[in-house]
N, C-alpha and C positions, 0 to 999 in steps of 0.2 A: 816351732820351737820343740827341741828335743832335750831330754834330760838323760845324763849318763850315756850309755851306749846308743840311746835313741838319737842323740845329737850327732854321733858318728854315722849312724845309719841314714839320717836325713841328708848329711853331706854326700854320702854314697848315692842316694837317690838323685840329688842335684847333678852330680858329676856323671853318672852313668845313664840316666834316663832322660833323653832329650825331649820327650813329649810332655814331661812334667814341667810346668812353669812355676817357678818360685822366685819371688822378689826379695824376700828377707829370710835369712836363715840365722836362727839363734840356737847355739849349743851351750847348755848349762852343764858343766862337769863332764863333757864328752871326751873320751880318750882318743883325741885326734891323731896322736902319734903312737897309740897303743898303750898297753899296760903290762907291767911286770909284777908278778906275785899275785897272791889271792887277797881279796878284801879282808879288812880287819874282822876278826871273828871273836866276839866277846864271850866270856864265860865258858860254858860247857861245849861250845862249838869249836873252840880253839884246836882241840886234838883232832877233830874231824877235818878241819881245814888243813892241818899239817899232813894228814893221811892223803887227802885229795891232791894237794900240791905235790907230794912225793910220788904218788901214782902217775899223775899226768907227766911229770918230768921223767920218771923212769921209763914210761912207755913212749915218750916222745911227743911233745906238744905239736910238733910240726909234721907228724905222720898223717897220711891221708884220712885214716879212720878217726883220729882225734880231731882233725880239722873239720870234718863233716859233722861230727856229733856234738862238739862243745863249742858254742858260739864264741866264747872269750878266747879260744885258741886262735881264732881268725884275726885277732888283733893283739895277741900276746907277743911281746917283743922282749927277748932275752938279750941284753946288751953284750953278754959274753959269747953269744952265738949269732952275731949279726949276719954273717953270710948264710947260715942255715935259715934264718928268719926271712931274708930277702928272697931266697931260692924256693923255700917250701911252704911258706905261709900263703894261703890262697886268697886273702882278702886285702889286708891293709897295705902291703907293699905295692900292689897294683893301684890302689886308690891314691897313695902318696907318691906314685910314680918313681919308685926306687930303682926299677930295672929298665923300664921302657917309658919313654915320654909319650903322653897322649895329649896333644894340644887342646883337644875338645874338653878334657877334664878341667884344664886351667881356664879356658874360655867360659865355661859354665859357672865357675866360681867368680871370675872377674865381672861377669855381667849381673851378678846379684846387686841389688840396691844397697843392702846391708848384710854383712857377714859378721856376726857378733859371737865371740867366744868368751864365756864366763868361766873363770877359774875359781874353784872352791878351795880356798886355802886349807880348810880343815877336812877335806875329803879323805875318807878312809877306804874308799873303793878303788879309785884310780891311783896307780902308783907308777911313776911319780906324778904328782899333780901338775907338773910343768907340761905334761902331755896335753892338758886341756887347752894350752896355748901353742901347740906344736913343738914343745920342747921335749927332750928326753935325755937319758944318760948318754954320756959320750961312749962310743963303742969300746968294748973290752973291759968295762968297769961299771960299778953301780954307786958312784959317789958324786961326780960332778956332771953338770948338765950342759947341753948345747941347745940353742934355740933355732927355730926354723930358718930365720934370716941368715944364720951362720952356716946352716947345713947346705951342702952342695946341691941337693935336689930341691931346695926351697923355692927357687925361681920357677920350677916346673909346676908347682901347686897353685900359687897365687901371685 
C-alpha cells in the first residue's frame, strides 16, 4: 500500500522490476497520471510556494537538471505542453507508455490479484485529483478532464 507519490512509485516497482512479486497493489491518493501545480500552501507558505512554482516553470520543469533533482518534476504534467512532457519527462511517460509500448508493463499490472486506486476527493496535493484514477486534464487546457479508458494509450497500461 502506498500513499501519495508512494502509490505511484509502488506501481513503478511492479511494472519495472520483474523479480519483485506483488499480488495486491493499493494506491491511496497516488498521482497515477501525474500532477500539475504545487500543493496547497496555507498561511505564510503561500508566497514561498508561488516563488518555487515560478522558478521551476521559468527554468523548465522538463530540463534534465530539474528532472534529476526534483522528484515531483518526474511526474509533473503540464496539459498546455503535452508534447514537451511526453518527450522530456524522464519517468511518468515511460511508466504510462505514452511513447513506446512495453507489453511487460501491462502484463505485470494485469497479473495483480487486486489493483485498487483510492481517490481522495478533498486532496490538496494532487492536482487534479482525477489523476488518482488515471484521469487528467484534456490536452491544451486546464478545465475539463479525460479518463484513462478514453485515452488512446489506456489499453497499453491495463
